[in-house]
C-alpha positions as CSV (number, residue, x, y, z in Angstrom):
1,M,0.0,0.0,0.0
2,K,2.8,2.3,0.9
3,S,4.5,1.6,-2.4
4,N,1.3,2.4,-4.3
5,L,1.0,5.6,-2.4
6,F,4.6,6.5,-3.2
7,R,4.0,5.7,-6.8
8,N,0.9,7.8,-7.1
9,V,2.6,10.8,-5.4
10,S,5.6,10.4,-7.7
11,L,3.3,10.4,-10.8
12,A,1.5,13.5,-9.5
13,L,4.8,15.3,-9.0
14,C,6.0,14.4,-12.5
15,A,2.8,15.7,-14.0
16,T,3.0,18.9,-12.1
17,A,6.7,19.4,-13.2
18,A,5.7,18.7,-16.8
19,V,3.0,21.4,-16.7
20,A,5.4,23.8,-15.0
21,F,8.0,23.4,-17.8
22,V,5.7,23.7,-20.8
23,P,7.7,25.8,-23.4
24,V,6.5,29.4,-23.8
25,P,5.6,28.9,-27.5
26,A,3.2,26.1,-26.7
27,A,1.5,28.3,-24.1
28,A,1.4,31.3,-26.4
29,Q,0.1,29.3,-29.3
30,S,-3.5,29.4,-28.1
31,E,-3.5,33.1,-28.7
32,Q,-2.4,32.6,-32.3
33,Q,-4.9,29.8,-32.8
34,R,-7.7,32.0,-31.5
35,L,-6.8,34.5,-34.3
36,V,-6.9,31.6,-36.8
37,D,-10.3,30.5,-35.6
38,A,-11.6,34.1,-35.7
39,A,-10.2,34.4,-39.3
40,E,-12.2,31.3,-40.2
41,T,-15.4,33.0,-38.9
42,T,-14.6,36.3,-40.7
43,L,-14.0,34.6,-44.0
44,S,-17.2,32.6,-43.6
45,N,-19.1,35.9,-43.0
46,F,-17.7,37.4,-46.2
47,L,-18.3,34.3,-48.3
48,R,-22.0,34.2,-47.2
49,D,-22.7,37.9,-47.5
50,P,-24.7,38.9,-50.6
51,E,-23.0,42.3,-50.5
52,M,-19.6,40.7,-51.1
53,T,-20.3,39.2,-54.5
54,W,-17.2,40.7,-56.1
55,L,-14.9,39.3,-53.5
56,Q,-16.6,35.9,-53.8
57,Q,-16.2,35.8,-57.5
58,N,-12.6,37.1,-57.6
59,I,-10.9,35.5,-54.7
60,G,-9.7,32.7,-57.0
61,R,-7.6,35.4,-58.9
62,A,-5.9,36.4,-55.7
63,K,-2.3,35.4,-54.9
64,A,-3.0,35.7,-51.2
65,V,-5.8,36.7,-48.7
66,L,-5.1,38.9,-45.7
67,I,-7.8,38.5,-43.0
68,A,-8.1,40.9,-40.0
69,P,-11.0,39.7,-37.8
70,E,-11.0,42.8,-35.6
71,I,-9.7,46.2,-36.5
72,V,-10.3,48.5,-33.6
73,K,-10.7,52.2,-33.8
74,A,-8.7,53.8,-31.0
75,G,-10.0,57.3,-30.9
76,F,-12.6,59.7,-32.2
77,I,-10.8,62.9,-33.1
78,F,-7.1,62.2,-33.3
79,G,-7.4,58.5,-33.2
80,G,-6.2,55.6,-35.3
81,S,-7.1,52.0,-36.0
82,G,-5.3,48.7,-35.7
83,G,-5.4,45.0,-35.1
84,R,-3.8,41.7,-35.9
85,A,-4.2,39.9,-39.2
86,L,-3.0,36.7,-40.9
87,L,-2.1,35.9,-44.5
88,V,-2.6,32.8,-46.5
89,A,-1.1,32.5,-49.9
90,K,-1.3,30.4,-53.0
91,E,1.9,28.9,-54.4
92,G,2.0,26.1,-57.0
93,G,-1.7,25.7,-56.8
94,K,-1.7,25.0,-53.1
95,W,-2.6,27.4,-50.2
96,H,0.0,27.9,-47.4
97,G,0.0,29.7,-44.1
98,P,-0.9,31.5,-42.1
99,A,1.7,34.2,-41.5
100,F,0.9,36.7,-38.8
101,Y,1.0,40.5,-39.1
102,T,-0.1,43.7,-37.3
103,M,-1.9,46.5,-39.0
104,A,-2.1,50.2,-37.9
105,T,-3.7,53.0,-39.7
106,A,-4.8,56.6,-39.1
107,S,-8.3,55.9,-40.4
108,V,-10.4,53.1,-41.9
109,G,-12.1,54.9,-44.7
110,F,-15.9,54.8,-44.7
111,Q,-16.2,53.6,-41.1
112,A,-16.6,56.9,-39.4
113,G,-18.2,56.3,-36.0
114,V,-17.6,52.6,-36.1
115,S,-15.3,51.3,-33.4
116,V,-14.7,47.7,-34.6
117,S,-14.7,46.1,-38.0
118,E,-13.5,43.0,-39.9
119,V,-11.5,43.4,-43.0
120,V,-10.6,41.0,-45.8
121,T,-8.0,42.1,-48.4
122,L,-7.2,40.3,-51.6
123,V,-3.6,40.5,-52.7
124,M,-3.9,40.6,-56.5
125,T,-0.4,41.1,-57.9
126,E,3.2,40.0,-57.5
127,K,4.1,43.4,-56.3
128,G,1.5,43.2,-53.6
129,M,2.7,39.7,-52.6
130,N,6.4,40.8,-52.5
131,S,5.3,43.6,-50.2
132,M,3.6,41.1,-47.9
133,L,6.8,39.0,-47.7
134,A,8.8,42.0,-46.4
135,A,9.2,42.7,-42.7
136,N,7.0,45.8,-43.0
137,F,5.5,48.0,-45.6
138,K,3.2,50.9,-46.0
139,V,0.0,50.5,-48.1
140,G,-0.2,53.1,-50.8
141,G,3.6,53.6,-50.9
142,D,5.0,50.1,-51.5
143,A,1.8,48.6,-52.8
144,S,-1.3,50.3,-54.2
145,S,-4.7,49.8,-52.5
146,A,-8.3,50.1,-53.8
147,A,-11.6,49.8,-52.1
148,G,-13.4,46.7,-53.3
149,P,-16.7,47.1,-55.0
150,V,-19.7,45.9,-53.0
151,G,-23.3,45.1,-53.6
152,A,-25.1,42.2,-55.4
153,G,-24.6,43.9,-58.7
154,A,-21.0,45.1,-58.3
155,K,-19.2,44.4,-61.6
156,S,-16.4,47.0,-61.4
157,D,-13.1,46.0,-62.8
158,V,-10.8,47.2,-60.0
159,T,-7.0,47.4,-60.6
160,A,-4.7,47.5,-57.6
161,D,-2.1,45.5,-55.8
162,L,-4.5,45.1,-52.8
163,I,-8.3,45.2,-52.9
164,A,-9.9,45.6,-49.4
165,F,-13.4,44.9,-48.1
166,A,-14.8,45.7,-44.7
167,R,-17.9,44.8,-42.6
168,A,-18.9,46.5,-39.4
169,K,-22.3,46.5,-37.5
170,G,-24.3,46.2,-40.7
171,I,-22.2,48.7,-42.6
172,Y,-20.6,47.2,-45.7
173,G,-18.1,48.6,-48.1
174,G,-14.8,48.6,-49.8
175,V,-12.1,50.3,-47.7
176,N,-9.0,52.2,-48.8
177,L,-6.1,51.1,-46.7
178,D,-3.7,53.8,-47.9
179,G,-1.3,54.8,-45.2
180,T,-1.8,51.5,-43.2
181,L,1.4,50.1,-41.8
182,V,1.6,46.3,-42.1
183,N,4.3,44.7,-40.0
184,L,5.3,41.0,-39.9
185,S,4.8,39.5,-36.4
186,D,7.9,37.4,-35.9
187,E,7.1,36.5,-32.4
188,W,3.6,35.2,-33.3
189,N,5.0,33.2,-36.3
190,Q,7.7,31.7,-34.1
191,A,5.1,30.8,-31.4
192,Y,2.7,29.2,-33.9
193,Y,5.4,27.1,-35.7
194,G,7.6,26.4,-32.8
195,K,10.8,27.9,-34.3
196,R,12.0,31.1,-36.0
197,V,10.7,31.2,-39.6
198,Q,10.6,33.6,-42.5
199,P,7.5,34.5,-44.4
200,T,8.9,32.7,-47.4
201,D,9.1,29.5,-45.3
202,I,5.4,29.8,-44.5
203,L,3.9,31.2,-47.6
204,V,6.2,30.2,-50.5
205,R,8.1,27.1,-49.6
206,G,5.4,25.7,-47.3
207,S,8.2,24.2,-45.2
208,V,6.3,24.7,-41.9
209,H,2.8,23.7,-41.1
210,N,0.4,23.8,-38.2
211,K,-2.7,21.5,-38.4
212,G,-4.7,24.1,-36.5
213,A,-4.9,26.1,-39.8
214,D,-6.1,23.1,-41.9
215,K,-9.7,24.2,-41.9
216,L,-9.0,27.8,-42.8
217,L,-6.7,26.7,-45.7
218,A,-9.4,24.2,-46.9
219,D,-12.1,26.9,-46.8
220,V,-9.9,29.3,-48.9
221,A,-9.0,26.6,-51.4
222,R,-12.6,25.5,-51.8
223,V,-14.0,29.0,-52.6
224,A,-10.9,30.0,-54.6
225,G,-11.4,26.9,-56.8
226,R,-15.0,27.7,-57.7
227,K,-15.5,28.6,-61.4
């Protein structure tokens, strides 16, 4: 009986020690996974929205899709907006990612008076994709941006490196991201993949993978593959 008690106590101590020494990236990963899960919901919202017909019909032309589930407006007079975003990209017919970014801007176009919105941006050109692979860039300077056409009858032929759409509390529209600073989030990428990685490792070579993103990648591939 004493030996069993000793064995049970030893197992309990080992379990406690194991929890105490969980690596930081594993603990932090839940934060990244929450963003991935939120991005799935945001993408689903846009793909079901009858106002987002143009996005739905043209996502297959995109080289990458940048999803920001929550862009928060920080002020009302001299404020700005910002949030976290993730990017999935198509290379060799297969979708890879996500890579994590932060976004910060002085304004979010049409959304005056709206404090929180979700934004989906289609990366349409090589120039736009190359900008996303950099450590940081400014939209409108390094890559051109256009507000995406909205509405069931939207048929505009928009030409830009990045074409952005937003939804917020029943307000829908294309959004001009000019002036937005997009920065690669190295710490979040490292946490999600368990090692230091470059955006090309994630989005071009596809040399790293996290199964937590499988559903998001499958959803993008499915809708992008529609004719």
